[in-house]
Structure formats: C-alpha cells, structure tokens
C-alpha positions, 0 to 999 in steps of 0.5 A: 524939072524938065519942061519937055516932060511937062509939055509931054504930059499936057499933050497926053492929057489932052489926047487921053479919053479917060485920065485918072489920078492916084494920090498919096501923102506927098501931095498933102505934105505941101499943105503942111500935113507930114508924111507919117512914114518920113523921118520925124513923122508920126510913126517915129513917135507912135508905133503904128502896129500899136496905135494904127491897128484896129486891135489896138483901138479895140483894146484901148480906144482912149489911148489911141485917141491921144494920137488921133487928136494930134492928127485931126488938129493937123488936118484941120489947120491944112488948106489945099495947095496948088497941086490939089487945085490943079487936079480940081481944075483938070476935072472942071475942064473935063480932062480928069475922070476921078481922083483916087486918094490914099489920103484921109484929109479931105483936101481934094474936096476942099479944092473943088474936086467932085469925084474923089474915091477915098481909098482909105476913108476920111477923117472928116467923119466918125463912126461907131463900131458898135451900132454903125452911127456915122457923123461929121467930125466937126460936130464933136469936141475932139480937142478935150474929150473922147467922142462918144456915140450919141446913140449907144455911148461907145467911143467913136472912131475916125472913118479911116482904114486902120491896119487890120481893117478891109478897104471899103468895098465901094471904094475898092470896086470903083477905084479898080473899075476906073483903073481898068477903063483909064487911058492915062494914070497920074501917080502923084505923091505916093511911094506906091508901096501900100497894097492894094492901092499900089496895084492900081497903076499896074492894073491900068497898065495891063489894060494898055494905059500909060502911067506917069509919076509926079514924085520927088523920088523914084518908086517901085513903079519907076522904070517898070510900070510908069512910062516916065517920072516928073521929079518935082513937087505936085504943087509946082508941076501940076499948075504948069501942066494945066497952064500948058494944056490951056495954051494948047486949047487956045483959050477955048476952055 
C-alpha cells in the first residue's frame, strides 16, 4: 500500500471535526467471517431469494434455521481483528464519531466501539415476529433446536434485516444524520452496492464531506464519490493510520 496515502489519511482524520466510518463484510472477512456474496460463500449454496427473504422465513422458518444455524456458529467463533480494534481506538482518542455497519456480527462492539449503528440489525439478538419479544441469542440453544419464543411459542428470528424487510427506522435516521454532519467518511470493506447503505457516502459528499475508501478492490464509489482509495486489508491499513496519527499528536493522546 502507498505510505503517502496512509499519511494523508492520518492528517485528514486529525483535521476533521467529525469523522464517521461505514463498514461492510470486508472488515470481518479478516476475522474468519466469509463474504456471503464471494465465490464459495453462503449464497452459492443457499439461494438468498429463498433463504434470506422474509417471505421464505414466514413460509418455513424451520428450514431457514438450517442456514441460520451455520451463520451463528461462524459468528460465535469469530474475534475482532486489528481493523475493528483500530476503529475502536480512533473513537477512544476522540477522532471517530460513529461506526455505521452493514455487518450483523457484533465485532465492532466486541472490539470496544461504543457508538455503533447497526444498519442491518444484529445476530446477537432474536426477535418474535408474533408478539415482539426480543432476547439475546446466547440464551437459546440454537445448535440443536429451533428457538421458540418464551412468551408465545412462535419460532424466533435473528434480529437482522432479511430481504423484503425495512431498515430499522432508528438506524436509518441516525446513520443519515451522521452522514449529513460528517467532514470525513471512511468507507471500509464494502462493495457499496447494497441500497440504502450505499447512498451514505454520497449523502455526506453532497454536504461537502471527503470520502476515503479502504477496500481491496475498487467499487462504484471509486473515482466518482471517493477522493481516493487505499487498496489494502483494513486490518493492515487502519492500525498504521492510527500509529501515524499518534505520531502526529506527539504522544499527547
């Protein structure tokens, strides 16, 4: 990766009054959670229109839980990587306002990030579509059985956004408010093709924010919305940016 771009980003973070991060599957791939859309990913074995659509869950929730059980097992085994930890460190230093994540794995919180806007919900919780119950996934034996609501006995669903479901209203409002107020947006590990999260960088850009990508590959944002792209794993680039920022602060933080 180009050292000058890392230096440039550290300087921009230092100068920014409000920096936010938008993260996607790429940041968690380094923690062992595969990108479902990649070759050999989950969607190559399970048709997302059948297994990840809310209509499919309503039709046959027990069948859908066969896939969900696999996802939950992978997430349970994952640990935050240096990219997650670097974002938490930036927040602790006072240089990151929030993380808006499309991921449902809870790794940002596990790394220590406090203000995390979960745009697509979280696998850490299960909800009941019949009575509204919500409880922690860890409280249920999802390995052997289909979890049922302790209040009405309906099959529980992970509190994540399936296709055909709306983005949680609070997350939508908070995310776009952050985007409208930001001076700098870090777009990390996302292909920026899933709407409406994909419009967060352009919303910020329209208000005068600078947009910087940290992605292995170029995206629809590259050369159009983003000011530049650092083509490197987040787990490598972000810790270096934090170290450069600390150097510039002269050890004050």
